[in-house]
C-alpha positions as a Markdown table, in Angstrom:
| # | Residue | x | y | z |
|---|---|---|---|---|
| 1 | Met | 116.7 | 255.6 | 25.6 |
| 2 | Ala | 113.8 | 258.1 | 24.9 |
| 3 | Asp | 113.2 | 256.4 | 21.7 |
| 4 | Thr | 112.8 | 253.0 | 23.4 |
| 5 | Gln | 110.3 | 254.6 | 25.8 |
| 6 | Gln | 108.3 | 256.3 | 23.0 |
| 7 | Val | 107.9 | 252.9 | 21.1 |
| 8 | Asp | 106.9 | 251.2 | 24.3 |
| 9 | Gln | 104.3 | 253.9 | 25.1 |
| 10 | Lys | 103.2 | 253.5 | 21.4 |
| 11 | Ala | 102.9 | 249.9 | 21.8 |
| 12 | Glu | 100.9 | 250.0 | 25.0 |
| 13 | Arg | 98.5 | 252.6 | 23.4 |
| 14 | Lys | 97.9 | 250.3 | 20.5 |
| 15 | Val | 97.4 | 247.3 | 22.8 |
| 16 | Ala | 94.7 | 249.4 | 24.7 |
| 17 | Arg | 92.9 | 250.4 | 21.6 |
| 18 | Leu | 92.9 | 247.0 | 20.3 |
| 19 | Ala | 91.7 | 245.5 | 23.7 |
| 20 | Lys | 88.9 | 248.1 | 23.7 |
| 21 | Gln | 87.8 | 247.2 | 20.2 |
| 22 | Ile | 87.8 | 243.5 | 21.3 |
| 23 | Asp | 85.7 | 244.2 | 24.4 |
| 24 | Thr | 83.2 | 246.4 | 22.0 |
| 25 | Phe | 82.8 | 243.3 | 19.8 |
| 26 | Ala | 82.3 | 241.1 | 22.9 |
| 27 | Lys | 79.8 | 243.2 | 24.4 |
| 28 | Ala | 78.0 | 243.4 | 20.8 |
| 29 | His | 77.9 | 239.9 | 20.6 |
| 30 | Gly | 77.2 | 238.1 | 24.0 |
| 31 | Gly | 80.8 | 237.3 | 24.5 |
| 32 | Ala | 83.8 | 236.4 | 22.2 |
| 33 | Glu | 86.6 | 234.0 | 21.6 |
| 34 | Gly | 89.7 | 234.6 | 19.4 |
| 35 | Gln | 92.5 | 233.2 | 17.6 |
| 36 | Val | 95.9 | 235.3 | 16.9 |
| 37 | Ala | 97.6 | 234.3 | 13.5 |
| 38 | Tyr | 100.9 | 235.6 | 12.4 |
| 39 | Ile | 100.5 | 237.2 | 8.9 |
| 40 | Gly | 104.1 | 238.1 | 8.1 |
| 41 | Glu | 105.5 | 241.7 | 7.9 |
| 42 | Arg | 102.1 | 242.9 | 8.3 |
| 43 | Gly | 101.9 | 241.8 | 11.8 |
| 44 | Ala | 99.1 | 239.3 | 13.5 |
| 45 | Arg | 95.5 | 239.0 | 12.8 |
| 46 | Ile | 93.2 | 238.5 | 15.6 |
| 47 | Val | 90.0 | 236.6 | 14.5 |
| 48 | Leu | 87.2 | 237.1 | 16.8 |
| 49 | Val | 84.2 | 234.9 | 17.1 |
| 50 | Gly | 80.9 | 235.9 | 19.3 |
| 51 | Glu | 78.8 | 233.6 | 21.2 |
| 52 | Asp | 76.1 | 234.8 | 18.6 |
| 53 | Gly | 78.1 | 233.5 | 15.7 |
| 54 | Gly | 79.2 | 236.9 | 14.5 |
| 55 | Trp | 82.7 | 237.3 | 13.4 |
| 56 | Gly | 85.2 | 239.6 | 12.8 |
| 57 | Asp | 89.0 | 240.5 | 12.8 |
| 58 | Leu | 91.5 | 242.9 | 13.5 |
| 59 | Val | 95.3 | 243.4 | 12.6 |
| 60 | Ala | 98.1 | 244.3 | 15.0 |
| 61 | Pro | 101.4 | 245.5 | 14.1 |
| 62 | Ser | 103.2 | 242.4 | 15.7 |
| 63 | Ala | 102.0 | 239.1 | 17.4 |
| 64 | Glu | 103.3 | 240.3 | 20.6 |
| 65 | Ile | 100.9 | 243.2 | 20.6 |
| 66 | Ala | 98.1 | 241.1 | 19.4 |
| 67 | Gln | 98.7 | 238.4 | 22.2 |
| 68 | Gln | 98.6 | 241.5 | 24.8 |
| 69 | Ala | 95.6 | 242.9 | 23.5 |
| 70 | Val | 93.5 | 239.5 | 23.8 |
| 71 | Glu | 94.9 | 239.0 | 27.2 |
| 72 | Lys | 94.1 | 242.4 | 28.3 |
| 73 | Ala | 90.5 | 242.1 | 26.9 |
| 74 | Gly | 90.2 | 238.7 | 28.8 |
| 75 | Ile | 88.9 | 236.5 | 26.1 |
| 76 | Thr | 89.6 | 233.0 | 25.4 |
| 77 | Val | 92.2 | 232.5 | 23.0 |
| 78 | His | 92.3 | 229.3 | 20.8 |
| 79 | Glu | 95.7 | 227.9 | 19.1 |
| 80 | Ser | 94.0 | 227.3 | 15.8 |
| 81 | Phe | 90.9 | 228.2 | 13.9 |
| 82 | Asp | 89.2 | 224.6 | 13.9 |
| 83 | Gly | 87.1 | 222.3 | 15.7 |
| 84 | Glu | 84.2 | 223.6 | 17.9 |
| 85 | Phe | 85.5 | 227.2 | 17.6 |
| 86 | Ala | 85.3 | 227.3 | 13.9 |
| 87 | Ala | 81.9 | 225.6 | 14.2 |
| 88 | Lys | 80.4 | 228.8 | 16.0 |
| 89 | Val | 80.9 | 231.3 | 13.0 |
| 90 | Gln | 77.5 | 231.9 | 11.2 |
| 91 | Thr | 77.7 | 232.6 | 7.7 |
| 92 | Gly | 75.1 | 234.2 | 5.8 |
| 93 | Pro | 74.2 | 234.8 | 2.0 |
| 94 | Tyr | 76.8 | 237.6 | 1.6 |
| 95 | Glu | 79.6 | 235.4 | 2.8 |
| 96 | Trp | 78.5 | 232.5 | 0.6 |
| 97 | Lys | 78.1 | 234.8 | -2.4 |
| 98 | Arg | 81.5 | 236.3 | -1.8 |
| 99 | Met | 83.1 | 232.7 | -1.5 |
| 100 | Ala | 81.5 | 231.6 | -4.9 |
| 101 | Gly | 82.6 | 234.7 | -6.5 |
| 102 | Ile | 86.1 | 234.2 | -5.4 |
| 103 | Gln | 85.8 | 230.4 | -7.0 |
| 104 | Ile | 84.3 | 231.4 | -10.3 |
| 105 | Gly | 86.4 | 234.4 | -10.8 |
| 106 | Gly | 83.8 | 237.1 | -10.0 |
């Protein structure tokens, strides 16, 4: 029983840490929206897009923890990364150079 309680407390701390990071991102970018994507054994990726077009991501150890973190942070969560939500992302020269480098093997 103590092991289950310890796991629950660890999960609660992780949720709180992720929610705090989401809040910090949102404050720095005039608000934020997100999307949770399952990434297999690694857990789930929380993609964040700020109102100013800035973006970032966090990785949670499970989809459940990721979902709890975005709910605790109180951001709007989208089912998929497309449409108007994806169009908010602003990329700069760095991202374009990285994407081109990947395409040409650099």
